[in-house]
C-alpha positions in Angstrom: -14.7 -26.3 14.6 -15.8 -27.6 18.0 -17.6 -24.5 19.2 -20.9 -26.4 18.9 -19.7 -29.3 21.1 -20.7 -28.2 24.6 -19.5 -31.4 26.2 -16.0 -30.5 25.1 -16.3 -27.1 26.8 -17.5 -28.7 30.1 -14.8 -31.4 30.1 -11.8 -29.1 29.3 -12.8 -25.4 30.0 -9.1 -24.3 30.4 -8.0 -25.7 27.1 -11.0 -24.3 25.3 -10.4 -20.9 26.8 -6.8 -20.9 25.8 -7.7 -22.1 22.4 -10.3 -19.5 21.5 -8.8 -16.5 23.4 -5.4 -15.7 21.8 -4.1 -12.3 22.7 -1.4 -11.5 20.2 1.7 -9.4 20.5 3.5 -8.8 17.2 7.2 -8.3 16.6 7.2 -6.9 13.1 10.2 -5.7 11.1 10.5 -4.6 7.6 7.9 -6.0 5.2 6.7 -8.4 7.9 4.0 -6.1 9.1 2.3 -5.6 5.7 -0.2 -8.5 6.0 -1.0 -8.2 9.8 -3.2 -5.1 9.7 -5.5 -6.4 7.0 -6.1 -9.5 9.2 -7.4 -7.4 12.0 -9.8 -5.3 9.8 -13.4 -6.2 9.0 -12.6 -8.0 5.8 -10.8 -10.9 7.5 -11.8 -10.1 11.1 -9.3 -11.9 13.3 -11.6 -11.5 16.4 -14.0 -14.1 15.0 -11.1 -16.5 15.5 -10.5 -15.3 19.0 -7.3 -13.4 18.0 -7.0 -9.9 19.3 -4.0 -7.6 19.7 -2.6 -7.3 23.2 -1.5 -4.0 24.7 1.7 -5.5 26.1 3.7 -8.8 26.3 2.4 -9.2 29.9 -1.1 -9.5 28.6 -0.4 -11.8 25.6 -0.3 -15.5 25.1 0.4 -15.5 21.3 3.7 -14.1 20.0 3.9 -13.6 16.2 7.3 -12.8 14.9 7.2 -11.4 11.4 9.8 -10.2 9.0 13.6 -10.0 9.1 15.3 -10.9 12.4 18.6 -9.2 12.9 21.1 -9.9 15.7 20.1 -6.6 17.3 16.4 -7.3 17.2 16.7 -10.9 18.5 17.5 -9.5 22.0 14.2 -7.7 22.1 12.4 -10.8 20.8 13.9 -12.9 23.6 13.0 -10.3 26.2 9.5 -10.0 24.9 9.0 -13.8 24.9 10.3 -14.0 28.5 7.9 -11.3 29.7 4.8 -13.2 28.5 2.9 -15.3 31.0 2.5 -19.1 30.5 0.9 -20.7 28.6 2.3 -18.9 25.6 2.6 -19.8 22.0 5.0 -18.5 19.3 4.5 -18.4 15.6 7.2 -17.4 13.1 5.5 -15.7 10.2 7.1 -15.4 6.7 10.4 -16.7 5.3 12.7 -14.3 7.1 12.3 -15.6 10.7 12.3 -19.2 9.4 15.5 -19.3 7.4 16.6 -15.7 6.8 14.6 -15.2 3.7 16.3 -13.1 1.1 18.8 -12.0 3.7 20.0 -15.5 4.4 23.6 -14.7 3.6 23.8 -11.5 5.7 26.3 -11.5 8.6 23.7 -10.3 11.1 20.7 -12.4 10.0 19.3 -14.9 12.4 18.6 -18.0 10.4 17.3 -20.4 13.0 15.2 -18.4 15.5 14.2 -21.7 17.2 17.7 -22.0 18.6 17.0 -18.9 20.8 13.3 -19.3 21.7 10.9 -22.2 21.0 8.6 -21.9 18.0 5.2 -23.7 18.1 4.2 -23.0 14.5 5.7 -21.7 11.2 3.7 -19.9 8.5 5.8 -19.9 5.3 5.7 -17.4 2.5 7.0 -14.0 1.6 4.7 -12.5 2.9 2.0 -14.9 3.8 -1.5 -13.6 3.0 -4.0 -13.0 5.8 -5.7 -16.3 4.9 -2.5 -18.1 5.8 -2.6 -16.5 9.3 -6.0 -18.0 9.9 -4.9 -21.4 8.6 -2.0 -21.1 11.1 -4.3 -20.1 13.9 -6.6 -23.1 13.2 -3.6 -25.4 13.2 -2.5 -23.9 16.5 -6.0 -24.6 17.9 -5.5 -28.3 17.0 -2.1 -28.3 18.6 -3.5 -26.7 21.8 -6.4 -29.2 21.8 -4.0 -32.2 21.5 -1.5 -30.8 24.0 1.2 -30.4 21.3 1.8 -26.6 21.5 4.3 -27.0 24.3 7.0 -24.5 23.4 6.8 -22.8 26.7 7.3 -26.1 28.5 10.3 -26.9 26.2 11.8 -23.5 27.1 11.5 -24.2 30.8 12.9 -27.8 30.5 15.7 -26.9 28.1 16.4 -23.4 29.4 20.1 -24.0 29.7 20.3 -24.8 26.0 18.4 -21.7 25.0 20.3 -19.4 27.4 23.7 -20.9 26.2 22.8 -20.1 22.6 21.6 -16.6 23.6 24.8 -15.9 25.5 27.0 -17.4 22.8 25.6 -14.7 20.5 25.3 -11.7 22.9 27.7 -12.5 25.8 26.4 -12.0 29.3 22.8 -10.9 29.1 21.8 -7.8 31.1 18.8 -9.5 32.7 18.8 -12.4 35.1 18.0 -16.0 34.0 14.3 -16.7 33.9 14.7 -20.1 35.4 17.5 -21.5 37.6 20.6 -22.7 35.9 22.7 -25.5 37.4 26.3 -24.4 37.7 28.3 -27.4 36.5 31.6 -26.0 37.8 30.3 -25.8 41.4 31.5 -28.8 43.4 29.1 -30.7 45.6 30.0 -31.0 49.2 28.9 -34.0 51.1 
């Protein structure tokens, strides 16, 4: 850990602040929640890693999606992600958000959540232990440090791709686009 390297703090204070101050909002369904509360308690103490629960998506910069993701819950996940301010990081936690888990063959299971919102990190397992959360957090630290945790930038740059996938699943969404979308049917007048 680089907490003892003061020169790094002085050179890149913004990166260091983002890295060690992760305010998490959790989207937990089914058994996905089972390992999150122990990680916050005194035994594992997530706060020593700079991870604290956020009161709302507007105050969060880490989005942890745990458990089964159904078509119905995906809409809430997308809306929560879009409400978060930048820079924001997303981690899919457990087998279900990664590939559908044991519900992989269900008609309403989302198998590739990264088609709808960008994912910066994946923590595999069914359910991953609290130790895996902290391994994932330290990996996220390294990604932030190297400038590789750029899901929010990818979302902005490829917004048409994500919005098209969202609307393919849901039809017209009830909220306006987060970023401007170029209308390809509109003819340019010169």
